[in-house]
N, C-alpha and C positions, 0 to 999 in steps of 0.2 A: 518586434519590439516588445519586451516583457512589461507587464503591468507593474512589476517590481523594480523596473529600471529607475535609477536615481534621476531626479530632475536635473537637467542641464541648463534650463532657462529659469529666470526669475518667475515666481508664482504671480499670476495676474491678480491685481488688487480686488477687482469687483467680481463677486460670484454671479453666475447666470442661472436662470430657471430652466430646468430640463425635465421632460417627461420620460420616464424609464420604460423602455419597450420590452426588454429581454434581459437574460442573464448570460454573460459570457462563459466560456469554458474555464476561465480563471476566477469565476464568481464575482465579477464586477457587473454593475448595471450597464446596459447598453442603451444609449440615447442618440439623438441626432440634433445637431446645432447647425441650422442652415443647410441641411443635407449631408453634413460631415459627421461621421460616427465619432461618438465620445464614449469612452469607457469610464464609468464613474464608480470609484471604490466606495463601498458602504451603502450603495443604493440597491433597491429591489424592484422587480418588475411591477408596473402599475403605479409606482410612486411619482409624485412631483417633488423635486428636490432643488435646493440651491446648491450649486457645485462650483468649485474653483478649479480652473484649468491649472494643472501643474506641469504639463509638458505638451507641446504641440508637435505633431508629426505631419508628414505629407499625406498619409493615408487616414490617420485618425488622431484624436487627442486623448490624453489621459487626464482625469480629473478626480477630485476627492469631494465627498459630500460635506457641505458646511451645515446644512439644516434640512430636515425632512419636513416638507410643507404638507404633503398628503401621504401618510404612511400606508403601506400595504396591510391588508388584514392578516397577512402571514408574518408580519414583523413581530418578533418577540424580544424580550430582554435577554441579552447574553448572560449565561451563568458565570463565565470566567471574567474576573476583573482585568485580565491582561488582554482581552479581546480588542482588536483594532491595532494593537502593537505587535503581539506575537504572530508569527507567520504560520504557526502550527494549525490553526483553525481560521477559516475565512467565512463560515456560514452560520455561526452561532446566532446571528440576528434573524435567521429564517427558520420558521417552524419545521421540525423534522419531516412531516408529511410533504410539505412544499419542497424541501430539499430533494426528496425522492422523486417527486414529479418533475423537477427541473433536470435531474440526472437522466430520467427516463426520456424526456424530451430531447436532451442532448444526444443520447444514444440513437434514437430514431432519426434525428436530423442528420447524424453522421452516416447512417446506413443509406439514406436517400441521396445525400450530397456527394459523398465520397465513394460509397459502394455501389450505388445505382440499384439497390435491392431494398425490399421491405419484408419484415417477418410476416409470415402468414398468421402468427399468433403472438401477442405480447404477453409475456409471462407476468404474473403478480410479483411485485418486488419482494426480495428477502430482507427483512428488517429484524432488529433486535434492540436491546437497551442501548441508547446512543451515548451513554456516559460511562467512563471508567472501563473502556473496552480495549485499550491499546496495550498489547503485551510485548511488543517489540518497538524500540525507538532508539534514536541516536540523539543524545543531549550534547549541546555545545557548552564549553566551559571557558571562562576567562577571568583572570585575576585583574580587577579594576582598582588600581591604587587610589584614584580619586574617591571611590566609594568605600575604600578600606576593607573590601571583602571580595569573595569569589562569586561571580554571577553564573548561574546554571539555568539553562533553558533551551528552547528552540530558537532558531534564527528569527529576527524580526522581519516584518514585511519588507523593510529595507535591509537586505541580507548582510550588510556590512556589520550589523550590530546583533547582539544576543539579547533576547528578551529576558528580563530579570524576573524569573518566576518564583513565587513562594509555594505554589502548588499548581498542579495541572489536572483539569477536570476530565480529560480524555484518557490519560494514562491509567493503567491498573492502579487502584487506590493504594496498594501496598508500596508503590513507588511514587505515585502522583501526590500523595499527601506528605511526602518526606523530602521534598526538594529544598526546603529552607534549611533543615538540619544537615542535609547533604552539603549544601554550600558552606555552612558554618564549619563542618568537619574539613572540607577541602582547604579552607583558610588557615588551618593549623598545620598543613603539610609544608615541609621544606621545599617541595617541588611544585607547589600550587601553580606557579607560573608556567610549568612545563606539561600541564595536563590540558589538552585541547578538546577532548570529548570523552563521553561515557556512553557505552552501549547498555541498553536496558533489555533484559530477557526474562520473561516470566512464563511459568507453566502451571502445573497443578500443585507443585510444592513450593519450596523455598526459591524466591526469585534471585536473579544474579545481576550484578553490575560489573562491567568490564572497563577498567580505567586505562585509557591510552596515555602513556607517559613518554615524553621525548628525552628525558634525562633519567639516570638511575635514581632510585628512591634515596632520599636523604635519611640520615640517622633518625630512627624513631618513627619514620613514616609507615613502615610495615605494621608496627604495633598499633598506630592510630587507625589505620584502615581496618585491621582485624577487629579492633575494639568496636568500631562503628558497625561492622557487619554483625558482630555478636549482639550488640545492643538493639539493632533494628531487625534482626532475623533475615539478613540479606547476605548471600554468598558473594565474596569479593574475588574478582579475577583481575590480573594485570596483563597489559599488552605493551611490551617495550618496543616491538617492531611490527612486522607484518602479521597477517591473520594467524600464521602458524606459530607465532610467539606467545599466544594467549596461554596463560597458565593460572591455576587456582592458588590463591593466597590463604583464604579461609572459607569454609572449614576444610579439614583434611579430605573428607569424602563428600561429593556433591554431584548430582546429575540433574539435568533439566528434562522433564517429561511432560507431555500432554496426552490426553486420552480422548477417545470417542466412546463414551459409555454405551451408546446404543448399538455399537458395533463390537464392543469388547476388544478394541484395539488400543495399544499404548505405543507412543512414539518417544524415543529418546533423541535428544538433539544437543548440539553444542551452542554456546551462548552467541556466537556470531553467525550461526546457520540461518538461512532464510526459512521462516515459517509465516503462515498467514497471520496478519496483525490482529485480527478480530476472531477470538476463539469461538464465540457464539455463532457468528455468521459462517465461519469455516465449517463447523459441524453441520449447519443447515445446508450449506452449499454442497457438501459431499452427498447428503441424502437427495438433494435436488438433482445432482448430476446422475446419480444412480437411477432415479425415477425417469429422467429424460432418456437415458440410454436403454432402459427397459431390458436388461440382460436376462437370458434364460438359462445360463449355466453352461452353455456349450461354446461360447464365443472365445476367440482370441482377440485381445485388446492391446492396442499400442498407446502407451501413456508418454507423451513427449513433454520435455521440461518437467520431469517428474519430481525433482527435488529429493527430499528424504522419504518419499513414498506416500505423501499426503493423500493422493487419489489412488495410487497403485494398490495399496493394501485393501481398501474397501472394494475396489474393482475385482481384486483376486477372490474375494469372498463370493462375488456374484457371477464371475465368468470362469471359463475353463483354465485360462492362462493369460497373464498380463506381462508385457515387455515394457519396462520403464527405461527411458533414456534421458540423461542429464549431462550438462557440460562440466560440472564441478565434481572432481573425483571424490572429495571428502563427503559430499552429499550422497553420492552413489553408494559409498561404503556404509553410510548410516542407513540408507534404504535397505541394503542387503541385511544389515544387522537387525533392523526393525522387522523385516519379513521373517527372519529366522526366529526372533523372539516371540512373534505372534503366530507361529505355526503355519506360515504361508510361503516358506522358502520353495516348496515343490511347485507352487503355482505362479511363481514370479521369476523373471530374469531381468537383470539390469546391465546397462551398457553406458560407458562414458563416451560422449561425443559432443563436439561444439556444433549445435544445430543451426548456427548462422553460417557455417562453412560448407565446403564440398563434402557431400555425404556419399558420393558414388563409391561403390566397392565394399561398403559396410554390409556385413551379412544380414543384420536385422532388417535392413531396408528391403530385402528381397523376399522376406517371409510374408505370408498372407495374414490379413487382419480383417475381422468383421466390423470393428469399430475403432475409432481413434479419438483420444482426448488430447487437446492442446491447452497448455497453460503457460504461454510465453511471457517474457518481460514486456515492458511498455513498447518496445520497438516492434513487437508482433512476430509473426512467423512467415514473412514473405519469402525469405531465402529458402526456407525449408519447403514451402508449398510450391515453389517453382521448380523443385527437384523431384519431390516424391508425389506419386499419383494415387496411392492406396486403391488399386483397381478393384479389390474385392470388398472394400469397406462400404457398408450401407449407411453408416452414421458417423458424423464428426461432431464432437462436442467441444466448443471453444470457450475457454474461461479467459476473460480479458480484463486487464487493468488500464486500458486506454481505448476509448471508443473510436478514435481516428484510425489506429492500426487495425482494430477489429474490422471496421468497415472496409478498409482497403483489402484485407485478407478475405473478407466475404465476397468481394468482387472476383478474386482469384478462384475461390472455391466454386463460385457460380459459373464463371465463364470458361475456366480451364479444366475444372474437375467434374462438372455436371451435377453439382449439389444444389438443392433448394434450401433457402433459409426458412425453416419451419417455425421456429420459435426463438424469442430473445427477450431478455429482461434484465433489470439492474439488481445488484445486491449491495446493501448498505454496509460495505466493509469498512468505510472510513467516514462515519458521520461527522458533520460539521466542517468537512473539507470539500475541496472541489474535485477530489479523485472520484472517478466513475468506474466501479467494478461491475462487470456484466457477464452474462452467460448466453451462449447462442447454440442452437441445435440445427445442424445441416443434415439433410437426408438425400440419398439418391433414389430415384424412382426404380 
């Protein structure tokens, strides 16, 4: 049962006093009422709160904080006026160092409980500026006749609704400070009712907005969108259908790029491509990964779930050769193009393969590798790890966006592949949210 599930029962009239013992993986306070677990939205560990039960279940209850009787020393005033309604951030009331500590605890708890392993060394967390960091996002859009305007924002904690945002403190400011004028412009369009979402993509230069529209543009809409882009310095793209229908409206020439100045590497990407959300943490993460792998220039490295070459190209600078594998053909083509543009084509090879399916018979799986880097989606790499053994690899570096799937896969690496969990730690890729990004190094004796 999700903490965001709508209440099906009447809220109980009288609040109850609860002592908060822990923080759940969805950032709710964890308490006990007569031995039964209660998840309390808006409460922090160590606090005494008055909470109102909003849903009872057989295994646990869901509640909301009515009053904080004894606040945690780590409680802070949220910066965003939409906090508590918008579902984009759930931890702005917790000081950033305490957020990191909670995520580190969750990672280690998952290793013990799910993986049956513990890291020999806990890595210092990777942190950066916790505001204005988000360079990729999907904004929901809805024309609300009762309000007489278009609402733009993330989903509310009750996901049936869209939070009516005037600005967003975690989006890159070039977009986050323009949400109000964006909504006003959308209200002038003839197809305002037919735009369900906008994709945000920013890099080192002009940012981009991709407008998904379910009907053809009305007369004058193209001009209004272009004029908005020119006035705000934002490239405008349209998406009338699937991902392959995305095309540029304004300006005539535009490309998205981001760079790793310390590596002299530049990546070109499309506005719907997956790139790591937090540019500062991404750059630090790449350096962290290279330091952990400690390559000497002679190794062959396998980079699985390689995307557009985020890790592949820096690895190629440090190793003899890197093979990158990714399931999306468009990303693989971008990876090849990026390798060529950065003078690394001769040291890289890329393949398209669905890494959750049967990999038997693919030539790259039979080649020897000295090290493997895994950067899977939230579901993890279980299907892959149950097929491939990497018999010559001495190190596996696992970059994870879900501590539960990482812990499960750590058990597979330990029990089926003979690896030790040498080091692990968290990376603050998503400040103020419940997302836990982590990195783990496994080694064979």
